[in-house]
Structure formats: structure tokens, C-alpha cells
N, C-alpha and C positions, 0 to 999 in steps of 0.2 A: 504493500500499499504506500509505503514511503517512496519507493521508486516510481510508482504511478503518479503520485502527487508531485514529485519533482519534475517528471516529464511534462505533466499538464501545466505546471507553473512556467516552465520554459516556453511551451507553446503559447500560453497566454501572454507572456512578455513579448514574444515575437509578433503576435497579432497586434498588440498595443503599440509597439515601437516601430513596426514596419507595415503590417497588413493594413492598417487604417489609411495608409497613403494611397491605396487603390481606390478609395472613395473620396479622397481630398481633391481639391482643384488641380487639374492637370496643367501641363505647360500650355496646351492649346486653349484651355479656359482662361489662363492668366494672360496670354499673349494676344489672343484673338486670331492667331494663325491656325487654320484647320486643314487637316489632310482630307482631300477630296479626290474623287475619281479623276484620272488624267488621260489625256489623249496620247496616242503614239508619237505624234509630232513633238509634244511637250517632253516626253520621255527621251526622245532622240536628242532634242536641243540641250536638255540639262546634262545628259550623259556626255555629249560632246563638249559642253562647257567645262565639266569636271575634268575630262581627259586633257583638254587644252591647258587648264591651270595646273593640273598634275604634272604635265610635261614641263611647264615653265618652272615650277617649284623644285623639280628634280635636279635642275642644273645648279642650284645654290651651292656655293663652296662650303657652307656649314654642314652639309650632309656628306659625311665621310663614308667611304665604301671599301670593301675588302678586295682581295686580288681577283675575285670573280665578279666584281661590280655590284655586289649586294650591299644594301644598307647596313652600315656598321657603326652608327652613332652609339657611343657608350650608354648603357642603360642608366648609369649613375647620373649623367647629364639630364636624361629624360625625366627621371624621378625628381631631381633637384629643381627643374623648371616648372613642375606641375602646379605648385601653389599660385603661379602667376597667370596661368593661361585663360582664366575666366574674367580677367580684369576688363578687357575690352567689350566682351559680350554683355557684361553686367551694366555697361553704360547704355546699351541698346534696350536691355530688359532688366530694369532695376530690381525686379522681384527675384532675380537670380543671385543677388548679393549674399555672400556667405564668407565666413572667415576660414579660408582653406588652410589646412595644415599639411597638405601633401598626401601621398599615397604610400602604401606599405607593400614591399616586395615579399612574396610568399616563399618560404623555404621548401614547400612541397609543390612547387610549380609544375614539375614533371607529372605529378599525379593529377593536377588540375588539367593538364593537356589531355591526359587519358580520359578525363571526364568531360572533355570538350568545353572547358571553362577558361576564359582569358582573364577573368577577374570576378570579384564579388564584393558586395557591400555588406559589412557586418553591422546589423542594426543594434546589437547589444553594446558595441563599443563605439559606433559611429565612424568606423574606419573604412577607407576605400582600399581594397587589396587587389594586387595585380599579379598575373602570371609572368615571371621574368624568364621563363625557359622558351616560350614561343618567340617567333621572329620579331626583332626589335622594330621593324618598320611600322607595325601597327600598335606598338606599346604606347606611344603618345595618345592616340585616339582612345585606347582602352582606359588609360588614366582619366581622360576627360569624361568617358562614359560613367565610370564609377563615381567620379566627383559630381556628376549630375544626380546620381542616386542620393548623394549626401544632402542635396538641396530639397529632398522630400518627394522626388518624382519616381513613381514606381514603374511606369510604363517603359518597357524596353525599347519600343520604337521611338519614343520621345527622347530617351537618354542617348540613343544612337544619333539622333538628329542633333541634339545639343552637343554631343561629342564632336561632330563634324563642324558645327558652327563655331564652337569655342576654339577649336584648333585653327581653322582657316582665318579667324580674326585675331588670333593671339599675338601676331607680330613676330613670333619665333619661327624661323624657317623650317626647323625640324618638325615642330607640331603642325605647321601649315601643310607640309608635304604629307604627313600621316593623315591629316584630316581629309585632304583631297583624295588620297589613296583609299581610305575607308569609304568615302562617298561614292567614288567611281566603282568600287567592287559591288556595292549594293545596286547602284543604278545599272551597271553593266550586266549583272545577273538578271535583273528584271527585263532589260532590253533584249538579252539573248533569248529569253523565253518567248518574247513577243515577235521579234524580228531579228533572227540570227545574222542575216546579211548586213543589216545596219550596224549591229554590234561589231562584227568583224571589221567593217570599214573604219569605225572609230578606234577599235583596238589597234589596228595597223598604223595609226598615227603616233602611238606611244613610243618613246625612245627606249633604247636597250636597257637603260638603268631601271626604268619602271618595270619592264618585262622581267628583268632579273629578280626584282623584289616579289613580283606576283608569282613567279615560278618557285622561288625559294619558300614562299608562304604555303603554296599548294603542296610542295614536296613534304614539308614539315608535318602538315595536318593529315596527309594521306596515310601516314604510318599508324594513325590512331583510328582509322575508319573500321567499322564493323567489329569493334571490340565489345565485350560484354559490359565493361565498366562504362563505356560511352553510352551504350544502349540504355542501361539502367538509369544512369544519371539524367539522360535526356528525358526519359519517361517520367521520372520523379519531378524534375523541374517543370515539365510541361503540365503535369497534374497540379503543381502548386500555382502556376499562373492561372489555370482554368478555375481552380477553387476560389480564387479571388475575383472571379467575374470576367476574366479575359478569355473569351471563347476561342480566340485564335491560338492560345497556348504559345508554344515555342515559335509558331509562324509569325508572331507579332514583331519579330526582329526584322522581317522584310518590309513591313508596312511603313517604315521610315522614309521610303522612296517618295511617297506622296507628300510628305512634309518638305523634303528637299525641293520637289518641283513647285510646291506652293510658295516657297521662299525665294528660290532662284529662277523660277520660270520666266518672269518678265524679261530680266536681263539676258538670260540664256537664249530665249526665243529671238530677241532682237539681234543678238550676235549670230545666231543660226541663220536668220533671214539675210543678214548682211553678207555672210560668207557664201550663201547660195547665190545671191545676186552677183557677187564678185566672180564666182565660178562660171556663171552664165556669160 
């Protein structure tokens, strides 16, 4: 009975300290920016916009690379810069203001990879924790994602969107690159499912440096596919999301594409139309 009471107490604290955020005001409620159905032209335009900015940001001298051309910025630098990256986006959305203390690297990061986790927010301690074994190119955007959870937002799609937005407006070239990379991956996956030819045309514009990072990231995660640990952890987390009213469960990670298009659509579509006219 003591063990049962202890377990229920932990569950009750989790619901009180984190679960309630699923019914609190979302980022969309606070900002007035809402995810809505999008057209294929909008998806193409924003994917192309991210690919273009990703290519530009990849050339920055601050992004060091190894002998294979793969992103090799020290993880220590990424973690040290984390407390500063929301400074600019807080000026756009003041309700995001928060006293950031940084993120915590996990000593069991390899196990997290086996469970298909790049990070997690611990509601009991208020800490943002990240996997430092996975490829470093997406570590900055992962830090930003977990720091979004610290601000009281439970939705995975909104925290992914905030991660991209915080990174690309941070003013730090390493975080900027990671933000555009994360956004491009989600947009590119959505475009590939809809129009593979359009996706390939945009992908072919990426420089070798970006391709090297995408390839290294895919190779790393491929080794953990179809493992029992990953299958179980994914089902458990999917169940947790659904138990708090998110019917999409784990698929809610992909819905951030609509928010990216809602935010960047106008600028991206104008740029897309201009490039089309120039090509003609």
C-alpha cells in the first residue's frame, strides 16, 4: 500500500506540475497565430524559402566541420549559448519571457537515442534535458524545443515551431543554421509526401555541407530503427499524449509545418513568385 501511495503521489504531482499545461492557453491562443490547412503552393514556397536560408547559413565561418564536412561545433558551445537564444523572440512575443538557466546534458544519452528521444523536460525539477550523443547539428534546435516546454507549453508541434523561430532569430549563426535545418526537415518530409518531384528539385539546390549533415543524421538514427526499446517507448509516449487530449498522439510532431507556413508564408510566397518570374 505504501508503494501504491507513493506511485499515485508521483502521478498526481506530474499531473499538477505538467499535465495541466495541456489545458492552459496554448502558444496559438497567446499569439493569435493559428495552424490552418495549407495549399501545395504554400508548402513549396516555404520549403524553398527554408532551403535557401539553410544554404546561406551553412556557409558561416562559425560553423566548424570535420574532415568529412559534417557539422562539428563543440556541444559545450551549444549548451553555453542556450540561455540567450530566446532573447530576440521574446521581444516579438513578450509572453515568452522566462529566466532561462540553460539546458542539462544527459549522461544516459545513448539510451535516450535507443528510445528515440532527443530531449525531455522534467516537470519535477523544471529542467530542460538534452541528448548529447545524437548528431550535434540538431542539438541547438533541440535545446530550444525543451526550453519552450519550460515556458509552460505542452504541445509538441508548438514547441517545435518555437524551437525553429527562436533559433533563426537568435542572432547566433550556429543556432540559426540548426533552426533552418530542423524546419527544412519537417517541411521537406511533408512536401515529399505530397509532391516528390518538387521536393527533389528543392533538395538538389542544397550545398554539400547541408547534405553531409542530413546524411550523418539519417545514418545515426537508422541504427535504432525497429528496436524493441524504441517501439515500447514510442507507444508509451504516444499513449501519454493521447491521454491528455491530443488525439494525434506522436503524429503531433509533424503538425508544426502548418505553423511554419502560417508565419513565413507571406514572405516565402513573395520570394517564390519573384524567383518564378525571374526564371521565366
